[in-house]
N, C-alpha and C positions, 0 to 999 in steps of 0.2 A: 504494500500500500504506500503510495507516495502522496505527500501534501506539499504544495509550494505556493508561495505568494509572489505574484509578479512584482518586480522591484519598482516599477514606475508609479507615479501618482497621476491621477486624473486632473482635469481642469479645476475641480473644486478642492483639490488637495487630498482627496481620499486615496487610499491605497488601491492598487490594481486588484485584479481578480485572484481569488484563491482557487486552486485546482486540487481536487482530491481524486486520485486514481485508485479504485478498488479493483484489484486484479481478479479476485474470485470470491464469491459469496456462496458458501456451502451450507445447504439445509438438509439435515438428516432427520427423519422421523416426522416430517410435516407433509400433509396431503393438501397442497395448495398449488395454485397456478404460479409457477416461478416468474413468469413475465409480469404478473400483477404485483408479486412481492418486490421484484426489482424496481418497478415503476414507483411504488410507494416508498421504497428505500431511498431511491434517488431524490424524490420530491422532498421527503422529510430531511434528509441529510443536507440538501441544498438550502433548505429553510434554516436549519440550525447553524450552518456555516455562515450564511448571510446575516443572521441575527446576532450570533454569539462569537463568530470567528473561530479560529483554531489556535489556541494558545501555544501548542507545541511548535507551530510554524511561524511564530511571531518574529523570529530572527532570521527567517529564510526557509529554504526547503528542508524538509525532513522526510525520511523514508523509514518505514517499519515493515518488518516481514509479517507480523501477525499481532492481533490483539487477542489476549486471552483473558480469562476470568470474567467472561460475559455472563450476565445473569441467566438462569434457566427460564425458558419461555414455554408456556403450555402448548401442547401439540394442537389444540383445538382453535387456535387463533385464526381469524380471517387473514387472507393474503395481505390486505391493506394494513391491518393492525400489526401483523408480523413484520412487514417492511418498516413500519414506523418504529417499532420497538428495537429492531436491529439497528436502524439508523441512530437512534438515541444512544444505544450502547456503544456504537462505533464512535460517535461524537464525544461521548464521555471519555473514551480511551484517548482520543486525540486532544482532549482538553486536560490531560494529565491525571485523570482519574482512571483507575483500572491498571492492568499490567500490560505494558508495551514491550514487545520483543524486537530490539533493533536488528 
């Protein structure tokens, strides 16, 4: 997983875009449409990054191989809810909460 912040600033002085590259999202034990989970995950993670940023990438690009210690999620979640919860867990890891494996 890679996270980077573009170095430039926009016309209003705001920092450039934050890019999060999630190489693979593996779901075992869930019976949901993976495309819907992925769409909900991307939407929620984009919202969290836009609203809260990514503290681990504050000084520039950061790359991590895995986020571990994610909370257990019930197998009966809807695709939308599962995607949202996964995004929240990933964002928490990228915010310095949870265990990050460099």
